Each structure stands twice: as structure tokens, then as C-alpha cells.
N, C-alpha and C positions, 0 to 999 in steps of 0.2 A: 504494499500500499504506500501511496506517496505522502510526503511530508510538505506542508505548506505553513508558513509563519506570517504573522502581521509585522509591519515594519514602520519606522518613523520616516514617512516621506519627506523629502525636500520638495516643496510645492510653492506655487505663486499665492500671494494674497489674491482674493477673489477679483478684485478690481483690474488686475492685470492678466487674469487667466487667458482670455481670448488673444492678447497680443503675444504672451509667452509662448502659447502652443504652436508648435511647428510640425510640419510634415516630417516623417522619419528621414533620418540622415541619408539613408541608402536609396531613396526614390527620387532625389534631386542630384543634378550635377552641381559642381561649384558655381558655375555661371547662373543656373537657375536658382540656387540658394541665395546668391548675391542680389538677385532681383526681388526674390520673395521677402528678404529681410530689409530691403532699402527703406529708409525712413523710419524703422522700428527698432530702436535700441533695445527692446525687451524680447525681441524674437529669439527663441532658444537656438535658432540656427547659428548664432554667435558662439554657441558652446559645441554644438554637434558638427558644424561645418565651419569652424573657426578661421579657416583659410580665407574666408570672405573679408576678413579684416586685415589681411596681409597682402604685400604686393602681389599682382597677378601671377608672376612667374615662380611663386613659392611652390616647392614640391608638396604636394598635399599629404604626404606620408612623412614629412620632415618633423623632428622633434620641435621645431618652431611652432607648428600647427597645434600640437598637443599642449605645449606651454601656454599659447594663446587661449586654448579652451579653458585651461585651469585659471588663467588670470581673469577671463570672462565670467567664468562661474563664480569666482570670489567676489567679483564687481556686482553680480546679480544680488548676492547676499548682503553685500555692504550697502546697497541702495534699498534694501528692503522689498525688492521685487519678489525674491524667494525667501521662504523661512522653513525651519525644520519643525516637524510635528513634535509635540511635547511627550507622546507616548506611542507604542507600537499599535498600529490600527490595520484593518483591512479597508480596501476602497472598492466601490462598485462603479464600474465605467460602462455606460450605455452609449451606444452608437446608433444613429438612426440614419439610414440612407435609402432614398427612394421609397420611404414609407415602411421599410423593413428594419426592425429593432433587434439588437443583440446586446446582452449585458454579461460582462465578465468580472471576475474577482481578482483585483490587483493585490499581489502578495509576494513574498520570497518563496522561491522554490529552491529545493535542496540540490546543491551541487553534487552530492554523493548520489541522490537519485538519478541524476543525469549520467554520472559515472557507471552506475549499476545498470543502466538500461531501462529504469522505470519511467524516465522521461524519454519517449521514443522518438528517434529520428526517421526521416524519410528521404533526406538528401545528404550527399557529401558536401563539404564546404570548400571554399577556394582559399588556399593559404594566405595570399596577399590581403584578403578582407579580413581574415582571423587576425592577422598581425597588426593591422590598422585599429582594430577595436581593443586589442590587447594593450597596445601602446596608449590609446585614449584613456582606458580604464585605469592603467597603472599611474598615469600622470596625474589625472584629476581626482583619483581615489573615489570614483562615483560610477554607478551604472545609470546612464542616461537613456539607453535604448531598451524598450520593453520587449521581451520575448513573448510572442503570441502563442499561447498553448490551448489545446482543446481536450476534452475528456468525454467519454461516453456519458450522457447526461443522466444525473441521479436526482430522483424527485425530492429528497429531503433538503438538498442543496438549492434546488430550484425554488423550494417553498421559503427557504430563509431569504433568498435574494428577492423574491417577489414581495415578501412581507416588508422588508426594509425600504425598498424603493417605492412601495405604495404608501407607507405610513410617514416616511421622512421626506424633507426637502433636499434637493441636491446642492452641494456646496458650489459646483460650477456647473453652468447650463448655458451653452451658447451655440449658435450656427456658424460654422467656419465659412470662409469665402468660397468653398467648393459646394456648399449646401448641406454638408454633413453635420448633423446635431451631435454635440459632446456633452454628456452629462456625467457628473461624478459626486457620489455619495461617500461620506466618511463613515465607516462602521467602528465606532469607539466604545461600544457597550461591551463590558467584559464578558458577560454571558453569551453574546452573540459571537464575539471573537472566538471563544472557546468552542461554540457550536460549529462554527466554519472549520476551525482546526481539526476538531474531532470527527466530523463528517468526512473530510477528505482522507484522513488517516484510516477510517474504518470501511469506507465505502468505494474509494476509487483506487484501483490496482495500478493504474498507469495513466500518465498525461502524454500527450503527443505534440510535437513542435508543428504548429501550423505556419508560422512565419518567424524567422529569426535564428535560424541554425548558426550563423556566425556569431551572433551575440551570445548565445548558450555556450558554444564551443569556446569562445574567448574567455568568458566568465570562469569556465572550469580551468583554463590554462593560467589565468591570472592567481586563481587560488593556489594551484601547483607552484607557480613561480615564487609566490610570496613565502611558501614553505612554512617552517614552524612559526614564522613571525606573522602569518596571516591573521588579520583580526577576524573577529566573530562574523562581520559582515560579508567577508570573502566566501563564506561557506554556503551563502544563498545568493540568488540572483533574481533581478526584477522581472516578474512574469505577470500576465493576465490570462486567467483560465476561462474559456468560453465553452458552454455545452455545444457538443458537436451538431446538434440539430438546428442551431441558430446561425450557423456559418455558411458563407457563400464563397465558392472559389471561381475565379475568372480565368480566362485563357492567358497563357504566357508565351509570348511569341519570339521569334528569332529573326535576326538579320545578319547577313554575312557579307564580308567585304569584297570577295571576288569569287570566281568560278573555278578556281584551282587550275588554271591554265586552259580550261575548255572555252571554246566559242559558245555563244548562246544557242546556235543550232546544234552543236555536239551535246551541250548540256540537256537541251529538251529532248534530243533523241534518246539519250542514255536513260532519262527519266522513265520512258515508255517500258522499260523491262521490269519496273516495279509499280508503276502507277498508271491508271488511266488518266490522261492529260487532255483538258479542254480549255479553251479561251473562255473568259467570262467578260460580259460587258459592264460589270459592276464589281466592287470590292467583294472578296469572297470571305464570309464569316462562317466557319464550318458548322453545319447543321447537326452533326453527330460524329461518333467515333469513326476513325480511318478515313475522314474527309480532310482535306488541307487546302488552304488558300496559298497561292504563290504570287508575288509581285516582282516582275522582271521587265526592265526597259519600258516603263510606263504601261505595262499590260498586266492584267489579273489572269490568273489561270486557276482552274479547279482540279485538285489531284485527288483520285480515289485509289486507296491502296488496293493492290491485287491481293487475293487470298493468301498466297504464300508469304506475304510480308509480315503477317502478325499471328500471334498465338492467343487465342481467347481463353486458354485454359491456364495461363501463366499471368499472376497479377502484374508482372512487370512487362511481359511481352505484349499484353493488350493494350498498353498505354500508347498514345499517339506519339509522344516524344521519343519512345524507344523505336517505334516504326520509322520516324523521321531519321532518327540517329543511325539506325542499322541499315537503312536502305537508301539513304540520300547523303546526309551530313558526313559520315565516315567514308563510304566507299566513292562517293563522286566529288565531294568537296574537300575531302582529306582532313576533316576535323575529327581527331580521334579523342580529345579530351576537352569537352566544353568548359571545364572548370579553369583551364589554363591557356587555351588557344585564344590568342588576342584577335583572330580574324572574325569571331562571333561575338554578338552582343544579344541582350535579352530585353523585351519590351513588354511591360505589363499591360494586360487587357484594358485597364482603366484609361490608357492613353489613346485607344481606338485604333482602328486600321489606318486612319489618316497619318498617324505617327510612323507606321511602316512605310507608307508612300514617301513621306517627308524625308525619311532617312535615305531611302534609294534615290529619290529624284535630286537630292542634293549632291550625289556623287559620293558620299561618305560610305555607303553601303551598295552592294551590286544587286543583291537578292534578298527578299523577305518572305517569311512563312507564317501564316496564321494557323493556330491550332485549336482543336476542341478541348474545353477544360477537363482537368481531372475532377472526379466526384469525391465527396467527403468518405463515401464508403470505400473507394479505392485507396485513398490516402491511409485509412485506418488499417485496412487489411494488409497493406504492404508494410506498414510499421510493425504490425503484430507478427508478421511472418519473418521480421528481421531483415527484410530486403530493403534496398535503397533505389529511389528514383534517379533518373538523370538530373543534373543540377538545374535549378530554375524551372521546376515543373509545375508549380502552383504559384498563383497570385491571388491573395485575399483582399477583399475590399468590404467594408470601409477599414481603414488602418487608424490605429491609435496615434494620438499626437504625442510628440516628444515634448518634455518640459513641465507637463502638468504634474507628474509623479515621478521622482528620481530617487535612487537609493544610494546613500552615502555608504562607503565601504569602511567602517570603523568597528 
């Protein structure tokens, strides 16, 4: 059974909450973050993407960036934009997007549970992204990025959450610029705190990483690096647990820089050995498994996998990203490891198919692929089987905002 604990969050005064709240550090480029934070000294991007406050040619993985993050975080506290809770609490975080609501419990999750496999993974991580978060955490001694966990929903926990959010008023309640509503309740009643802790320990055998594999892996490595000197706070990491039946997975698409030495005609001809290929007069958003969209030279194509390209009896083999990897990305485009190959990039479904067209039309990328999203049942089954999806297989929306609840490592 898993262990969760309340914690003393570093959080904004209510009047600053909306301005502090920022999109997760890993969904914005440095350029996008600079624009988003412009004119807002309270944006938490000054902590999570602190390169925006340094010269443009600064290496975003340099120690100067992490030192600036520490300086900015200390300044937020000094200006009383952020303060530390006076007792360990749980927090309930509700997100409403397009009329759909989900409520999670923000808490500390056990690094030991992660190391033992009680917090289950479904993706490998990319080493350079792990190192970035390790250096960020070790420098500022805080966990500012929330790991998005899920669990197979349990009625007693659902009832506790429903009762608190029905009877109490949220501490924060605002609609962000993208139209998503963010509401947070503080659970500071000792009996309710104990009930949440005991319910998870008694009733939830495992949790699953939905979003935040790099943040989870980095938190574990920070605890290991600190060794015998690790403070108590390093043995837990910042997480929010949502019931699986409330979550929605979007598509996670691919763009590739070149055709691996093939001409467009040669590439299209080779595709026909694995896919039925037809031109489309409009952008292709796949309607089901084993259907793909492809954008090449200002033209959209629909690709349908031939039967020999997938295995419906294998939880990994049935996934469309597996089909794409094994029948196109690797054999035709020469991309053998999506975690490390700089020729491929990933585009979350929230950005729409227009982003795929933009990346290709600009000349930055040569070809783009749209995919059908993974289901929640697929994710849970794969994690339970101890298997791992290809990297960047799932994109969850809506996302938690950074800066509303951070965990000091002390």
C-alpha cells in the first residue's frame, strides 16, 4: 500500500495567486516563457524558467540559471508574495476544462514507494531532462514541479474529497487566461488529514505516474545524492493524486527534421509497404487506433496500418506509437531512440494540428505525424504489467499550475 503525507506548502497570498500561477516549466520554450511572464514580476516562471531573466545567449542548463532561480524564489518570499504554511496540510486541487471537472489531492508521496515500484511508471525518461530537474532542485532546495499521479478510484477517498469541497470554500479560485478554472482547498483539520493518510495506506495498493516521470525520477536521485545528510523533506516529493476515472488523455504527436536521406517520392513509396496511404484535403485527426495523420510538403495524408504492423494481444504492440516507431520512425527515418535523438520532437495535442503544420511549413521540420491517444485503461494495464511505453506517449489536459503549491526540502 502507498504512503502519502501532508506537507507545509510554500504558496502565494490569495491576492497574488492568479499572477503567480504559471504553466508547467516543460510545456513552454524559453522564448514562450519570456513572453508569458512579460510585465508580471510575480509569475512563477521567474523560478521555473529563470533563464528569462538572464541574457538570451545563456545556456539554459548552466549553473547561472539555477542560481537565478534560487535568487528569484528567495525574492518572492522576501516580498511576501509567497509564504510557508504553518502546519502540514493536504490540499485539494480542482481543474475545470470545457465543463469537465477533476479533483486531486496534493501531498507528499514517498520516494521509497517510487523506488519499490509502488508508484508505477509507464515511460522511460530522458537523461538530460532528469539532470536539469536534479540541478534545479538541489540548488533551490525545493520541489516546484508537481508530479501528476493517478490511482484506481476508491469510494471512501472520493467521499472525503466531495464532503470537503462541498462544505468549504476554496482558498484560491480563478480562471486562467486559457479558460481553465483552478480551485484549491486547504485541508487543515487533523481528523480529515488522518483519514486521508490512513485511507491511502489501507486502500490504495499503487499509484501511477500520469505526467511527471522526469520530476519523479529527479526527486529520487536528489534524495540519493544528498545521502546521509538528506533532510526529511527529501524522502517525499510533491504530487497530486487524481482518481483515474476523472482523467483525460490527449494525443501526443511527432515532428521529424528530415527524411533520413530519402526523397519525398522514395519515402511515400516505402510507406506503402506498411500503411495504406491516401491524400487528404483537410488536416487528419485520427478517428481510431491504427490510423495516423501525416503532414509533408503542405499536404496531409491519412495512413492506415496494415494488419501485420500491430499486435492487438500485446499491451505495448497495440499502441499506435509502437506501430509508428517499429514500422516508420526506426526503419525508414532512422530514429532508434526517441529519448535521445535530436531529429525528433514532440507536440502535445493541446496545441492542435495547426502546430504541426507550423513546425513543418517553417522549414524547422520536414514531416509531422498525428496519433490517436492512449486510453487510461491502456496506461494502467501497461504499468501493472511492468512494461514501458515509448517516450512521450501521453499528454494530459488540463495541467496543474506551477507556483500555487511548492514543497521546501528541509
